[in-house]
Every structure is written in C-alpha cells, then in structure tokens.
C-alpha positions as CSV (number, residue, x, y, z in Angstrom):
1,M,-8.7,-16.0,-11.2
2,C,-5.0,-15.4,-11.8
3,G,-5.3,-16.6,-15.4
4,F,-8.1,-14.1,-16.0
5,M,-6.2,-11.3,-14.5
6,N,-3.1,-12.2,-16.5
7,L,-5.2,-12.0,-19.7
8,L,-6.7,-8.7,-18.6
9,V,-3.3,-7.1,-17.9
10,R,-1.9,-8.3,-21.2
11,Q,-4.7,-6.5,-23.1
12,N,-2.6,-3.4,-22.5
13,T,-5.3,-1.3,-21.0
14,D,-5.3,0.7,-17.8
15,L,-6.7,-1.2,-14.9
16,T,-9.5,0.4,-12.9
17,V,-9.4,0.6,-9.1
18,Q,-11.5,-2.5,-8.9
19,E,-9.4,-4.4,-11.4
20,R,-6.2,-3.4,-9.6
21,N,-7.7,-4.8,-6.3
22,L,-8.8,-8.0,-8.1
23,F,-5.3,-8.4,-9.5
24,S,-3.7,-7.9,-6.1
25,V,-6.1,-10.2,-4.2
26,A,-5.9,-12.9,-6.9
27,Y,-2.2,-13.3,-6.6
28,K,-2.1,-12.6,-2.8
29,N,-4.5,-15.5,-2.2
30,V,-2.6,-17.9,-4.5
31,I,0.7,-17.1,-2.9
32,G,-0.7,-17.0,0.6
33,V,-1.9,-20.6,0.4
34,R,1.4,-21.9,-0.8
35,R,3.4,-19.9,1.7
36,S,1.2,-21.3,4.5
37,S,1.7,-24.8,3.2
38,W,5.4,-24.3,2.9
39,R,5.7,-23.2,6.5
40,I,3.7,-26.3,7.7
41,V,5.7,-28.7,5.5
42,Q,9.0,-27.1,6.8
43,S,7.9,-27.5,10.4
44,E,6.9,-31.1,9.8
45,E,10.2,-31.8,8.1
46,V,12.0,-30.6,11.2
47,K,9.7,-32.6,13.5
48,H,10.3,-35.8,11.7
49,A,14.1,-35.4,11.3
50,A,14.7,-39.0,12.6
51,D,12.5,-40.6,9.9
52,P,14.2,-40.6,6.5
53,E,11.1,-41.6,4.6
54,K,9.1,-38.7,5.9
55,I,12.0,-36.4,5.5
56,E,12.2,-37.3,1.8
57,L,8.4,-36.9,1.3
58,F,8.3,-33.5,3.1
59,S,11.4,-32.4,1.3
60,S,10.1,-33.2,-2.1
61,F,6.8,-31.5,-1.4
62,R,8.6,-28.4,0.0
63,K,10.6,-28.2,-3.2
64,L,7.5,-28.5,-5.3
65,L,5.9,-25.6,-3.3
66,E,9.1,-23.5,-3.8
67,V,9.0,-24.1,-7.6
68,E,5.3,-23.1,-7.7
69,L,5.9,-20.0,-5.6
70,D,8.8,-19.0,-7.8
71,Q,6.7,-19.4,-10.9
72,I,3.8,-17.4,-9.5
73,C,6.0,-14.6,-8.2
74,T,7.9,-14.5,-11.5
75,E,4.6,-14.2,-13.4
76,V,3.4,-11.3,-11.1
77,L,6.7,-9.4,-11.4
78,E,6.7,-9.9,-15.2
79,L,3.2,-8.5,-15.5
80,L,4.1,-5.5,-13.3
81,N,7.4,-4.8,-15.0
82,E,6.3,-5.4,-18.6
83,F,2.8,-4.0,-18.6
84,L,1.6,-2.2,-15.5
85,L,4.5,-0.2,-14.2
86,P,5.7,1.1,-17.6
87,K,2.3,2.4,-18.4
88,A,1.7,4.0,-15.0
89,L,5.2,5.6,-15.0
90,A,5.2,6.7,-18.6
91,I,2.2,9.0,-18.3
92,A,3.9,12.4,-18.7
93,D,2.9,15.4,-16.6
94,T,2.0,17.4,-19.7
95,T,-0.8,19.4,-18.0
96,T,-1.0,21.4,-14.8
97,E,-3.4,18.9,-13.4
98,V,-2.8,15.2,-12.9
99,D,-5.5,12.7,-12.5
100,P,-5.4,11.3,-9.0
101,A,-6.1,7.9,-10.4
102,V,-2.7,8.1,-12.2
103,V,-0.9,8.8,-9.0
104,Q,-2.9,6.0,-7.2
105,S,-1.9,3.5,-9.9
106,R,1.7,4.4,-9.7
107,V,1.8,4.0,-5.9
108,F,-0.2,0.8,-6.1
109,Y,2.1,-0.9,-8.5
110,L,5.3,0.3,-6.8
111,K,4.0,-1.1,-3.5
112,M,3.3,-4.4,-5.1
113,V,6.8,-4.6,-6.4
114,R,7.9,-3.5,-2.9
115,I,9.5,-0.3,-4.1
116,P,7.8,2.2,-1.8
117,P,7.8,5.9,-2.7
118,P,10.9,7.3,-1.2
119,L,9.5,8.4,2.1
120,S,12.8,9.8,3.4
121,L,12.8,12.4,0.6
122,S,11.2,15.7,1.1
123,L,7.7,16.1,-0.4
124,S,8.9,18.3,-3.2
125,R,11.7,15.9,-4.2
126,C,9.3,12.9,-4.0
127,C,6.8,14.7,-6.3
128,A,9.6,15.6,-8.7
129,L,10.7,12.0,-8.8
130,F,7.2,10.9,-9.8
131,G,6.7,13.8,-12.3
132,L,4.2,15.6,-10.1
133,T,6.0,18.9,-9.5
134,Q,3.2,20.9,-11.1
135,T,0.6,19.2,-9.0
136,L,2.2,19.4,-5.6
137,H,-0.7,21.6,-4.3
138,M,-3.2,18.8,-5.2
139,L,-1.4,16.3,-3.0
140,T,-0.9,18.4,0.1
141,Q,-3.0,19.9,2.8
142,P,-3.1,23.7,3.0
143,S,0.0,23.6,5.2
144,G,2.0,21.9,2.5
145,R,3.4,19.4,5.0
146,R,1.4,16.2,4.8
147,L,0.1,14.1,2.0
148,L,-3.6,13.7,1.7
149,A,-4.8,10.1,2.3
150,L,-5.3,8.4,-1.0
151,P,-7.9,5.6,-1.0
152,I,-5.6,2.8,-1.9
153,R,-5.9,-0.7,-0.4
154,I,-2.7,-2.7,-0.8
155,Q,-2.8,-6.3,0.4
156,P,0.7,-7.6,1.2
C-alpha cells in the first residue's frame, strides 16, 4: 500500500480527503508494526543480558528494525517535503474565499510532519501565517474567538 501511495503522491496531483487518509494510514500501519517489534526486541534484549548469543541476535534484529524505520520515515518526510507540503502551502490566497479543502490539506500535512499550527498565536496571526487573512470570518464562529471544527482525522 505504501508503494501505491508513493506513486500516487509523485504524480503531482492534489490528494483528496480519502487519499490523504489512505496515505496516513498506510505509513502509520507500516511504522506501527516495526515500532512494536522494536519495543519487544529491546525488552527481550534487556531480559537476556546474561546470554551473549541471544544478545547478539536481538541486537542485530533491533538494528535491522531501526534501519527499516529510518528508511520508511525518510520516505514519508521526503514525500511530504517535496510534493505534498509545497503544493498545499503554495496555493496563494488570491481570492476573498478560500476552499476549506485547501486549509484542511495544509493542516493535515503539517500535523504529519509534526509542525502543528502555532496554537499559541492569536487567531488573526495564525491566519496571516497561513495566508488566510481574507478568510478569517470563514474559520471562526460568530464571536470570532474559536475555530470551527474541521473534519480532519489525523492518525499519529
């Protein structure tokens, strides 16, 4: 599934909501399995500290898992940094109305890279940072204090 999502992202098209979710889930599942395996191997390595043969076996397997995790994470970050984020961030706010899907994709990819929107900033500064100053009214409730809930599912 990761290979398919890699090809889809490299086609240089905007991903739909469903495609973004598939992208996230595909890599989340692949990374999650290896992280779980890594934790188990590490605990077994500690348990069998007195047996040099088992230590060597667990150590080599742990290193293999670390290499695989590094490759997968590098692939995901490369796709995000080279294809997805630039496209989502480059869409200029040329009109008075911004498509909510553009905002959703920006937030989605930033969350995947673990760069959350700056929540400590005021709402107006946050919108200015993301090029949404002209659409502030679309993102707020009538009081202008809270963001509307956007239907974004992020899987950590």
